[in-house]
ZADO-1210 file (C-alpha; in nm, 4 decimals, padded with zeros to 6 digits):
<atoms>
<atom x="-00.5100" y="02.5832" z="00.1902" code="MET" pos="1"/>
<atom x="-00.5954" y="02.2152" z="00.2153" code="LEU" pos="2"/>
<atom x="-00.4021" y="01.9402" z="00.3939" code="LYS" pos="3"/>
<atom x="-00.4744" y="01.5703" z="00.3530" code="LEU" pos="4"/>
<atom x="-00.3347" y="01.2498" z="00.4930" code="ARG" pos="5"/>
<atom x="-00.3372" y="00.9291" z="00.2901" code="VAL" pos="6"/>
<atom x="-00.2675" y="00.5898" z="00.4506" code="PRO" pos="7"/>
<atom x="-00.0036" y="00.3379" z="00.3564" code="ALA" pos="8"/>
<atom x="-00.1445" y="00.0155" z="00.2183" code="THR" pos="9"/>
<atom x="-00.0432" y="-00.3480" z="00.2082" code="SER" pos="10"/>
<atom x="-00.1658" y="-00.5454" z="-00.0916" code="ALA" pos="11"/>
<atom x="-00.2008" y="-00.9182" z="-00.1609" code="ASN" pos="12"/>
<atom x="-00.1720" y="-01.0228" z="00.2088" code="LEU" pos="13"/>
<atom x="-00.0460" y="-01.3577" z="00.0875" code="GLY" pos="14"/>
<atom x="-00.2997" y="-01.5194" z="-00.1476" code="PRO" pos="15"/>
<atom x="-00.4962" y="-01.2162" z="-00.2704" code="GLY" pos="16"/>
<atom x="-00.2726" y="-01.1302" z="-00.5641" code="PHE" pos="17"/>
<atom x="-00.3815" y="-00.7988" z="-00.7206" code="ASP" pos="18"/>
<atom x="-00.7225" y="-00.8091" z="-00.5510" code="CYS" pos="19"/>
<atom x="-00.6814" y="-00.7639" z="-00.1728" code="LEU" pos="20"/>
<atom x="-00.5515" y="-00.4609" z="00.0144" code="GLY" pos="21"/>
<atom x="-00.5399" y="-00.3227" z="00.3667" code="LEU" pos="22"/>
<atom x="-00.4985" y="00.0402" z="00.4801" code="ALA" pos="23"/>
<atom x="-00.2519" y="00.1102" z="00.7614" code="LEU" pos="24"/>
<atom x="-00.2065" y="00.3919" z="01.0121" code="LYS" pos="25"/>
<atom x="00.1100" y="00.5260" z="00.8557" code="SER" pos="26"/>
<atom x="00.0603" y="00.8305" z="00.6369" code="TYR" pos="27"/>
<atom x="00.1895" y="01.0590" z="00.3662" code="ASN" pos="28"/>
<atom x="00.0557" y="01.4141" z="00.3892" code="ASN" pos="29"/>
<atom x="-00.0373" y="01.6406" z="00.0980" code="PHE" pos="30"/>
<atom x="-00.0658" y="02.0187" z="00.1203" code="ILE" pos="31"/>
<atom x="-00.2365" y="02.2325" z="-00.1451" code="PHE" pos="32"/>
<atom x="-00.1933" y="02.6085" z="-00.1409" code="LYS" pos="33"/>
<atom x="-00.2040" y="02.9087" z="-00.3721" code="GLU" pos="34"/>
<atom x="00.1107" y="02.9824" z="-00.5655" code="ASN" pos="35"/>
<atom x="00.1809" y="03.2802" z="-00.7925" code="ARG" pos="36"/>
<atom x="00.4440" y="03.0918" z="-00.9917" code="ARG" pos="37"/>
<atom x="00.2010" y="02.8497" z="-01.1538" code="GLY" pos="38"/>
<atom x="00.1951" y="02.4772" z="-01.0777" code="LEU" pos="39"/>
<atom x="00.4743" y="02.3556" z="-00.8497" code="GLU" pos="40"/>
<atom x="00.5183" y="02.0155" z="-00.6881" code="ILE" pos="41"/>
<atom x="00.7526" y="01.9756" z="-00.3927" code="GLU" pos="42"/>
<atom x="00.8441" y="01.6479" z="-00.2232" code="ILE" pos="43"/>
<atom x="00.9673" y="01.6675" z="00.1356" code="ARG" pos="44"/>
<atom x="01.1391" y="01.3487" z="00.2512" code="LYS" pos="45"/>
<atom x="01.2849" y="01.2330" z="00.5791" code="GLU" pos="46"/>
<atom x="01.6246" y="01.0998" z="00.4685" code="GLY" pos="47"/>
<atom x="01.9409" y="00.9786" z="00.6354" code="LEU" pos="48"/>
<atom x="02.0763" y="01.3325" z="00.6173" code="LYS" pos="49"/>
<atom x="01.7628" y="01.4796" z="00.7661" code="GLY" pos="50"/>
<atom x="01.4892" y="01.6534" z="00.5674" code="LYS" pos="51"/>
<atom x="01.5363" y="01.6560" z="00.1919" code="GLU" pos="52"/>
<atom x="01.3391" y="01.8671" z="-00.0562" code="ILE" pos="53"/>
<atom x="01.2895" y="01.7635" z="-00.4180" code="GLU" pos="54"/>
<atom x="01.1110" y="01.9538" z="-00.6937" code="ILE" pos="55"/>
<atom x="00.9088" y="01.7046" z="-00.8946" code="ALA" pos="56"/>
<atom x="00.9391" y="01.6727" z="-01.2714" code="ASN" pos="57"/>
<atom x="00.6923" y="01.5485" z="-01.5323" code="THR" pos="58"/>
<atom x="00.7678" y="01.1824" z="-01.4486" code="ASP" pos="59"/>
<atom x="00.6331" y="01.2265" z="-01.0968" code="ASN" pos="60"/>
<atom x="00.3008" y="01.0574" z="-01.0174" code="LEU" pos="61"/>
<atom x="00.1605" y="01.3766" z="-00.8639" code="ILE" pos="62"/>
<atom x="00.2278" y="01.5638" z="-01.1879" code="TYR" pos="63"/>
<atom x="00.0727" y="01.2822" z="-01.3937" code="LYS" pos="64"/>
<atom x="-00.2309" y="01.2808" z="-01.1647" code="SER" pos="65"/>
<atom x="-00.2742" y="01.6572" z="-01.2036" code="VAL" pos="66"/>
<atom x="-00.2660" y="01.6236" z="-01.5814" code="LYS" pos="67"/>
<atom x="-00.5174" y="01.3392" z="-01.5761" code="ARG" pos="68"/>
<atom x="-00.7507" y="01.5390" z="-01.3514" code="PHE" pos="69"/>
<atom x="-00.7298" y="01.8377" z="-01.5877" code="GLN" pos="70"/>
<atom x="-00.8054" y="01.6205" z="-01.8894" code="LYS" pos="71"/>
<atom x="-01.1059" y="01.4476" z="-01.7350" code="VAL" pos="72"/>
<atom x="-01.2560" y="01.7429" z="-01.5454" code="SER" pos="73"/>
<atom x="-01.1773" y="02.0073" z="-01.8110" code="LYS" pos="74"/>
<atom x="-01.0561" y="02.2296" z="-01.5240" code="ILE" pos="75"/>
<atom x="-00.7228" y="02.4054" z="-01.5645" code="GLU" pos="76"/>
<atom x="-00.4967" y="02.3679" z="-01.2616" code="ILE" pos="77"/>
<atom x="-00.2793" y="02.6748" z="-01.2211" code="LYS" pos="78"/>
<atom x="-00.1263" y="02.8891" z="-00.9467" code="ASN" pos="79"/>
<atom x="-00.1131" y="02.5911" z="-00.7145" code="LEU" pos="80"/>
<atom x="00.1639" y="02.4424" z="-00.5046" code="LYS" pos="81"/>
<atom x="00.1340" y="02.0775" z="-00.4004" code="ILE" pos="82"/>
<atom x="00.3622" y="01.9595" z="-00.1220" code="ILE" pos="83"/>
<atom x="00.4020" y="01.5922" z="-00.0379" code="GLU" pos="84"/>
<atom x="00.5344" y="01.5172" z="00.3098" code="GLU" pos="85"/>
<atom x="00.6736" y="01.1729" z="00.2337" code="SER" pos="86"/>
<atom x="00.6998" y="00.9444" z="00.5349" code="LYS" pos="87"/>
<atom x="00.6097" y="00.6047" z="00.3880" code="ILE" pos="88"/>
<atom x="00.9190" y="00.4208" z="00.2590" code="PRO" pos="89"/>
<atom x="00.9369" y="00.4221" z="-00.1211" code="ILE" pos="90"/>
<atom x="00.9470" y="00.1041" z="-00.3335" code="ALA" pos="91"/>
<atom x="00.9017" y="-00.1228" z="-00.0317" code="ARG" pos="92"/>
<atom x="00.5517" y="-00.2636" z="-00.0939" code="GLY" pos="93"/>
<atom x="00.3678" y="-00.0115" z="00.1253" code="LEU" pos="94"/>
<atom x="00.1687" y="00.1804" z="-00.1359" code="GLY" pos="95"/>
<atom x="00.3696" y="00.5029" z="-00.1461" code="SER" pos="96"/>
<atom x="00.2828" y="00.5520" z="-00.5141" code="SER" pos="97"/>
<atom x="-00.0870" y="00.5001" z="-00.4397" code="ALA" pos="98"/>
<atom x="-00.0776" y="00.7800" z="-00.1800" code="THR" pos="99"/>
<atom x="00.0566" y="01.0236" z="-00.4405" code="ALA" pos="100"/>
<atom x="-00.2212" y="00.9396" z="-00.6850" code="ILE" pos="101"/>
<atom x="-00.5027" y="00.9319" z="-00.4298" code="VAL" pos="102"/>
<atom x="-00.3872" y="01.2434" z="-00.2463" code="GLY" pos="103"/>
<atom x="-00.3618" y="01.4435" z="-00.5675" code="THR" pos="104"/>
<atom x="-00.6906" y="01.3364" z="-00.7236" code="LEU" pos="105"/>
<atom x="-00.8912" y="01.3683" z="-00.4025" code="TYR" pos="106"/>
<atom x="-00.7309" y="01.7029" z="-00.3165" code="GLY" pos="107"/>
<atom x="-00.7940" y="01.8568" z="-00.6583" code="LEU" pos="108"/>
<atom x="-01.1519" y="01.7308" z="-00.6589" code="ASN" pos="109"/>
<atom x="-01.2155" y="01.8791" z="-00.3140" code="LYS" pos="110"/>
<atom x="-01.0520" y="02.2130" z="-00.4012" code="LEU" pos="111"/>
<atom x="-01.2756" y="02.2395" z="-00.7073" code="ASN" pos="112"/>
<atom x="-01.5953" y="02.1502" z="-00.5158" code="LYS" pos="113"/>
<atom x="-01.6189" y="01.7861" z="-00.6262" code="PHE" pos="114"/>
<atom x="-01.6840" y="01.8040" z="-01.0020" code="PRO" pos="115"/>
<atom x="-01.6005" y="01.4331" z="-01.0391" code="LEU" pos="116"/>
<atom x="-01.7784" y="01.1423" z="-00.8738" code="SER" pos="117"/>
<atom x="-01.5982" y="00.9057" z="-00.6394" code="GLU" pos="118"/>
<atom x="-01.6390" y="00.6307" z="-00.8977" code="GLU" pos="119"/>
<atom x="-01.4666" y="00.8458" z="-01.1607" code="ARG" pos="120"/>
<atom x="-01.1790" y="00.9214" z="-00.9240" code="LEU" pos="121"/>
<atom x="-01.1385" y="00.5497" z="-00.8594" code="PHE" pos="122"/>
<atom x="-01.1259" y="00.4752" z="-01.2322" code="GLU" pos="123"/>
<atom x="-00.8632" y="00.7454" z="-01.2856" code="MET" pos="124"/>
<atom x="-00.6512" y="00.6245" z="-00.9954" code="ALA" pos="125"/>
<atom x="-00.6602" y="00.2630" z="-01.1134" code="VAL" pos="126"/>
<atom x="-00.5691" y="00.3716" z="-01.4650" code="SER" pos="127"/>
<atom x="-00.2652" y="00.5647" z="-01.3406" code="ILE" pos="128"/>
<atom x="-00.1507" y="00.2999" z="-01.0901" code="GLU" pos="129"/>
<atom x="-00.2245" y="00.0028" z="-01.3140" code="GLY" pos="130"/>
<atom x="-00.4086" y="-00.1993" z="-01.0498" code="HIS" pos="131"/>
<atom x="-00.6662" y="-00.1367" z="-00.7784" code="ALA" pos="132"/>
<atom x="-00.5373" y="-00.3245" z="-00.4741" code="ASP" pos="133"/>
<atom x="-00.3512" y="-00.0253" z="-00.3242" code="ASN" pos="134"/>
<atom x="-00.5434" y="00.2796" z="-00.4442" code="VAL" pos="135"/>
<atom x="-00.8908" y="00.1763" z="-00.3258" code="ILE" pos="136"/>
<atom x="-00.7828" y="00.1010" z="00.0342" code="PRO" pos="137"/>
<atom x="-00.5953" y="00.4325" z="00.0298" code="ALA" pos="138"/>
<atom x="-00.9209" y="00.6049" z="-00.0682" code="PHE" pos="139"/>
<atom x="-01.1559" y="00.4115" z="00.1602" code="LYS" pos="140"/>
<atom x="-00.9528" y="00.2516" z="00.4404" code="GLY" pos="141"/>
<atom x="-01.0129" y="-00.0948" z="00.5873" code="GLY" pos="142"/>
<atom x="-00.9734" y="-00.4338" z="00.4215" code="TYR" pos="143"/>
<atom x="-01.0755" y="-00.4068" z="00.0570" code="VAL" pos="144"/>
<atom x="-01.1544" y="-00.6608" z="-00.2137" code="ILE" pos="145"/>
<atom x="-01.1208" y="-00.5219" z="-00.5663" code="THR" pos="146"/>
<atom x="-01.2414" y="-00.6752" z="-00.8919" code="VAL" pos="147"/>
<atom x="-01.1774" y="-00.5269" z="-01.2352" code="LEU" pos="148"/>
<atom x="-01.4107" y="-00.6345" z="-01.5161" code="LYS" pos="149"/>
<atom x="-01.2692" y="-00.4602" z="-01.8183" code="GLY" pos="150"/>
<atom x="-01.2543" y="-00.0972" z="-01.7091" code="ASN" pos="151"/>
<atom x="-01.5353" y="-00.1473" z="-01.4579" code="LYS" pos="152"/>
<atom x="-01.4292" y="-00.1539" z="-01.0932" code="LEU" pos="153"/>
<atom x="-01.6195" y="-00.3414" z="-00.8250" code="ASN" pos="154"/>
<atom x="-01.5017" y="-00.3293" z="-00.4666" code="TYR" pos="155"/>
<atom x="-01.6098" y="-00.4288" z="-00.1178" code="LYS" pos="156"/>
<atom x="-01.4732" y="-00.2681" z="00.1962" code="LYS" pos="157"/>
<atom x="-01.4684" y="-00.4588" z="00.5243" code="VAL" pos="158"/>
<atom x="-01.4222" y="-00.2275" z="00.8235" code="SER" pos="159"/>
<atom x="-01.1796" y="-00.3665" z="01.0786" code="VAL" pos="160"/>
<atom x="-01.2501" y="-00.1824" z="01.4026" code="LYS" pos="161"/>
<atom x="-01.1469" y="-00.2769" z="01.7561" code="ASN" pos="162"/>
<atom x="-00.9667" y="-00.5828" z="01.6234" code="SER" pos="163"/>
<atom x="-00.6796" y="-00.5722" z="01.8700" code="GLY" pos="164"/>
<atom x="-00.4537" y="-00.6698" z="01.5804" code="LEU" pos="165"/>
<atom x="-00.1025" y="-00.5303" z="01.5729" code="LYS" pos="166"/>
<atom x="00.0558" y="-00.4896" z="01.2308" code="VAL" pos="167"/>
<atom x="00.4312" y="-00.5478" z="01.2215" code="ILE" pos="168"/>
<atom x="00.6237" y="-00.4170" z="00.9210" code="LEU" pos="169"/>
<atom x="00.9801" y="-00.5381" z="00.8725" code="VAL" pos="170"/>
<atom x="01.1306" y="-00.3159" z="00.6042" code="ILE" pos="171"/>
<atom x="01.4578" y="-00.4192" z="00.4343" code="PRO" pos="172"/>
<atom x="01.7150" y="-00.1536" z="00.3556" code="ASP" pos="173"/>
<atom x="01.6776" y="-00.1759" z="-00.0219" code="PHE" pos="174"/>
<atom x="01.4193" y="-00.0839" z="-00.2817" code="GLN" pos="175"/>
<atom x="01.2474" y="-00.3061" z="-00.5347" code="LEU" pos="176"/>
<atom x="01.0411" y="-00.1686" z="-00.8212" code="LYS" pos="177"/>
<atom x="00.7076" y="-00.3368" z="-00.8840" code="THR" pos="178"/>
<atom x="00.7910" y="-00.3874" z="-01.2529" code="LYS" pos="179"/>
<atom x="01.1010" y="-00.5903" z="-01.1569" code="ASP" pos="180"/>
<atom x="00.9045" y="-00.7962" z="-00.9073" code="LEU" pos="181"/>
<atom x="00.6383" y="-00.8678" z="-01.1692" code="ARG" pos="182"/>
<atom x="00.9004" y="-00.9669" z="-01.4240" code="ALA" pos="183"/>
<atom x="00.9927" y="-01.2784" z="-01.2234" code="VAL" pos="184"/>
<atom x="00.6354" y="-01.4114" z="-01.2256" code="LEU" pos="185"/>
<atom x="00.5459" y="-01.6894" z="-01.4716" code="PRO" pos="186"/>
<atom x="00.2984" y="-01.6362" z="-01.7538" code="GLU" pos="187"/>
<atom x="00.1066" y="-01.9492" z="-01.6502" code="LYS" pos="188"/>
<atom x="00.0527" y="-02.1230" z="-01.3165" code="VAL" pos="189"/>
<atom x="-00.0438" y="-02.4739" z="-01.2172" code="ASP" pos="190"/>
<atom x="-00.4167" y="-02.5396" z="-01.1758" code="TYR" pos="191"/>
<atom x="-00.3649" y="-02.6728" z="-00.8234" code="GLN" pos="192"/>
<atom x="-00.1739" y="-02.3599" z="-00.7259" code="ASP" pos="193"/>
<atom x="-00.4609" y="-02.1447" z="-00.8520" code="ALA" pos="194"/>
<atom x="-00.7080" y="-02.3530" z="-00.6503" code="LEU" pos="195"/>
<atom x="-00.4802" y="-02.3280" z="-00.3437" code="PHE" pos="196"/>
<atom x="-00.4840" y="-01.9473" z="-00.3595" code="ASN" pos="197"/>
<atom x="-00.8519" y="-01.9214" z="-00.4460" code="GLN" pos="198"/>
<atom x="-00.9513" y="-02.1121" z="-00.1330" code="SER" pos="199"/>
<atom x="-00.7217" y="-01.9095" z="00.0916" code="ARG" pos="200"/>
<atom x="-00.8341" y="-01.5771" z="-00.0514" code="THR" pos="201"/>
<atom x="-01.1931" y="-01.6696" z="00.0342" code="ALA" pos="202"/>
<atom x="-01.0874" y="-01.7837" z="00.3811" code="LEU" pos="203"/>
<atom x="-00.8880" y="-01.4652" z="00.4438" code="LEU" pos="204"/>
<atom x="-01.1911" y="-01.2506" z="00.3674" code="THR" pos="205"/>
<atom x="-01.4028" y="-01.4522" z="00.6105" code="SER" pos="206"/>
<atom x="-01.1305" y="-01.4067" z="00.8739" code="VAL" pos="207"/>
<atom x="-01.1554" y="-01.0280" z="00.8465" code="PHE" pos="208"/>
<atom x="-01.5353" y="-01.0353" z="00.8436" code="VAL" pos="209"/>
<atom x="-01.5581" y="-01.2633" z="01.1494" code="ASP" pos="210"/>
<atom x="-01.2347" y="-01.1465" z="01.3206" code="LYS" pos="211"/>
<atom x="-01.1341" y="-01.5110" z="01.3483" code="ASP" pos="212"/>
<atom x="-00.7632" y="-01.4295" z="01.3686" code="TRP" pos="213"/>
<atom x="-00.6500" y="-01.7814" z="01.4590" code="GLN" pos="214"/>
<atom x="-00.7092" y="-01.8849" z="01.0973" code="LYS" pos="215"/>
<atom x="-00.4716" y="-01.6208" z="00.9577" code="LEU" pos="216"/>
<atom x="-00.1773" y="-01.8603" z="00.9280" code="SER" pos="217"/>
<atom x="-00.3689" y="-02.0804" z="00.6841" code="THR" pos="218"/>
<atom x="-00.5516" y="-01.7956" z="00.5145" code="ALA" pos="219"/>
<atom x="-00.2290" y="-01.6065" z="00.4300" code="MET" pos="220"/>
<atom x="-00.0550" y="-01.8951" z="00.2529" code="GLU" pos="221"/>
<atom x="00.0401" y="-01.8315" z="-00.1105" code="ASP" pos="222"/>
<atom x="00.1649" y="-02.0173" z="-00.4173" code="ARG" pos="223"/>
<atom x="00.1252" y="-01.7537" z="-00.6898" code="LEU" pos="224"/>
<atom x="00.3884" y="-01.4885" z="-00.6225" code="HIS" pos="225"/>
<atom x="00.5943" y="-01.5133" z="-00.3035" code="GLN" pos="226"/>
<atom x="00.7928" y="-01.8221" z="-00.4027" code="ASN" pos="227"/>
<atom x="00.8877" y="-01.6608" z="-00.7349" code="TYR" pos="228"/>
<atom x="01.0002" y="-01.3395" z="-00.5658" code="ARG" pos="229"/>
<atom x="01.2324" y="-01.5134" z="-00.3195" code="GLU" pos="230"/>
<atom x="01.5241" y="-01.4760" z="-00.5605" code="LYS" pos="231"/>
<atom x="01.4976" y="-01.0970" z="-00.5274" code="LEU" pos="232"/>
<atom x="01.4424" y="-01.1011" z="-00.1487" code="ILE" pos="233"/>
<atom x="01.7100" y="-01.3216" z="00.0095" code="PRO" pos="234"/>
<atom x="01.5876" y="-01.5155" z="00.3115" code="GLY" pos="235"/>
<atom x="01.2191" y="-01.4423" z="00.2546" code="LEU" pos="236"/>
<atom x="01.0982" y="-01.7956" z="00.3263" code="LYS" pos="237"/>
<atom x="01.3032" y="-01.8217" z="00.6463" code="SER" pos="238"/>
<atom x="01.1879" y="-01.4754" z="00.7622" code="VAL" pos="239"/>
<atom x="00.8232" y="-01.5775" z="00.7215" code="ILE" pos="240"/>
<atom x="00.8901" y="-01.9026" z="00.9070" code="LYS" pos="241"/>
<atom x="01.0690" y="-01.7137" z="01.1855" code="THR" pos="242"/>
<atom x="00.7737" y="-01.4767" z="01.2224" code="GLY" pos="243"/>
<atom x="00.5430" y="-01.7700" z="01.2889" code="TYR" pos="244"/>
<atom x="00.7884" y="-01.9332" z="01.5277" code="GLU" pos="245"/>
<atom x="00.8066" y="-01.6052" z="01.7221" code="ALA" pos="246"/>
<atom x="00.4278" y="-01.6010" z="01.7655" code="GLY" pos="247"/>
<atom x="00.2832" y="-01.4142" z="01.4660" code="ALA" pos="248"/>
<atom x="-00.0723" y="-01.5029" z="01.3654" code="LEU" pos="249"/>
<atom x="-00.0093" y="-01.4419" z="00.9951" code="GLY" pos="250"/>
<atom x="00.2931" y="-01.3412" z="00.7851" code="VAL" pos="251"/>
<atom x="00.3317" y="-01.2475" z="00.4177" code="ALA" pos="252"/>
<atom x="00.5014" y="-01.0111" z="00.1780" code="LEU" pos="253"/>
<atom x="00.3525" y="-00.6639" z="00.1868" code="SER" pos="254"/>
<atom x="00.2461" y="-00.6063" z="-00.1707" code="GLY" pos="255"/>
<atom x="00.5308" y="-00.7105" z="-00.3993" code="ALA" pos="256"/>
<atom x="00.7830" y="-00.6583" z="-00.1191" code="GLY" pos="257"/>
<atom x="01.0482" y="-00.6418" z="00.0002" code="PRO" pos="258"/>
<atom x="00.8651" y="-00.5445" z="00.3231" code="THR" pos="259"/>
<atom x="00.7261" y="-00.8381" z="00.5203" code="VAL" pos="260"/>
<atom x="00.4019" y="-00.7854" z="00.7140" code="LEU" pos="261"/>
<atom x="00.3011" y="-00.9840" z="01.0221" code="ALA" pos="262"/>
<atom x="-00.0108" y="-00.9762" z="01.2383" code="PHE" pos="263"/>
<atom x="-00.0069" y="-01.0399" z="01.6126" code="SER" pos="264"/>
<atom x="-00.2157" y="-00.9795" z="01.9229" code="LYS" pos="265"/>
<atom x="00.0881" y="-00.9306" z="02.1475" code="ASP" pos="266"/>
<atom x="00.4696" y="-00.9592" z="02.1534" code="ASN" pos="267"/>
<atom x="00.4966" y="-00.7407" z="01.8440" code="ALA" pos="268"/>
<atom x="00.8399" y="-00.6081" z="01.9359" code="GLN" pos="269"/>
<atom x="00.9775" y="-00.9594" z="01.9928" code="PHE" pos="270"/>
<atom x="00.8366" y="-01.0841" z="01.6622" code="ILE" pos="271"/>
<atom x="00.9806" y="-00.7867" z="01.4735" code="ALA" pos="272"/>
<atom x="01.3239" y="-00.8351" z="01.6305" code="GLN" pos="273"/>
<atom x="01.3383" y="-01.2054" z="01.5419" code="LYS" pos="274"/>
<atom x="01.2369" y="-01.1359" z="01.1807" code="MET" pos="275"/>
<atom x="01.4975" y="-00.8585" z="01.1540" code="LYS" pos="276"/>
<atom x="01.7637" y="-01.0931" z="01.2884" code="GLU" pos="277"/>
<atom x="01.6740" y="-01.3545" z="01.0294" code="LYS" pos="278"/>
<atom x="01.7007" y="-01.0985" z="00.7497" code="PHE" pos="279"/>
<atom x="02.0397" y="-00.9968" z="00.8927" code="LEU" pos="280"/>
<atom x="02.1484" y="-01.3618" z="00.8772" code="ASP" pos="281"/>
<atom x="02.0946" y="-01.3239" z="00.5024" code="ASN" pos="282"/>
<atom x="02.2976" y="-01.0032" z="00.4850" code="GLY" pos="283"/>
<atom x="02.0038" y="-00.7610" z="00.4856" code="ILE" pos="284"/>
<atom x="01.9646" y="-00.4763" z="00.7322" code="LYS" pos="285"/>
<atom x="01.6096" y="-00.3797" z="00.8254" code="CYS" pos="286"/>
<atom x="01.4000" y="-00.1367" z="01.0189" code="MET" pos="287"/>
<atom x="01.0636" y="-00.2216" z="01.1703" code="SER" pos="288"/>
<atom x="00.7431" y="-00.0296" z="01.2307" code="LEU" pos="289"/>
<atom x="00.4351" y="-00.1109" z="01.4344" code="ALA" pos="290"/>
<atom x="00.1058" y="00.0068" z="01.2905" code="ALA" pos="291"/>
<atom x="-00.2663" y="-00.0473" z="01.3202" code="GLU" pos="292"/>
<atom x="-00.5382" y="-00.0841" z="01.0578" code="ILE" pos="293"/>
<atom x="-00.6760" y="00.2425" z="00.9189" code="ASP" pos="294"/>
<atom x="-01.0517" y="00.2438" z="00.8564" code="ASN" pos="295"/>
<atom x="-01.0910" y="00.5994" z="00.7266" code="GLU" pos="296"/>
<atom x="-00.8805" y="00.6241" z="00.4114" code="GLY" pos="297"/>
<atom x="-00.7915" y="00.9691" z="00.2759" code="VAL" pos="298"/>
<atom x="-00.8866" y="01.2452" z="00.5198" code="GLN" pos="299"/>
<atom x="-00.8642" y="01.6248" z="00.5459" code="SER" pos="300"/>
<atom x="-00.6611" y="01.7360" z="00.8448" code="ILE" pos="301"/>
<atom x="-00.5792" y="02.0714" z="01.0011" code="ASP" pos="302"/>
<atom x="-00.2443" y="02.2268" z="00.9143" code="LYS" pos="303"/>
</atoms>
């Protein structure tokens, strides 16, 4: 039997649309064990009614990842049960889909004594997910820059250790699918908006390299996606503003949203409460989580 944990991730971080991601210490677990009934995939969720168990069908990302692994490795996967212990909120911009892909591919590769290289696993994961900004941080941990050149992936991980940063996640009580959030984006953007984001993406990377957290507020500004997604996330602009007024160092949508991420050195609970109240002013109930940055990525753990 094998048990893995895979971290949640926050992509974009404001300006880094589809190219920046950060791993967080909030995890989905994946258990692999022998099964006489062939391949079975079970999802265990913590729901409002307590623990819920779902048997996955062929549309599930774990199933699709198994099939892709079989095709690429030429190894038949049989007599195996895969259990996902799902703790990361789904369709909230926290990389829950990336955990399913990464956990499955890494787990199958480890169980079969690593027939595929890490680079090949990355390529498969990106192909299944459609973009690299969540899956690579889930694999590697830390702050990650990803660049796709055709099918070729280049990435750079920046380890963020002993930062003292607190990560505040304010999670609205509704789901948004990435495809819907992408549908509101324009086909073309203004040249000045592109320049605005390019400069801040570069600055944000230097902030994480140098741990110069006081520049986060400027570095996390965005003109390419957040303003277009406001129509699907009522009160987003005012929630971000409230986060800063409450003392956050940087605030932005987590991935495509609707979760809003904020960084602070202290007063995390106060900042989270003020942002939740502002969402509530717009008719949206929220929960909040406090997390830290994960630097390890996918890891084997004892059952």
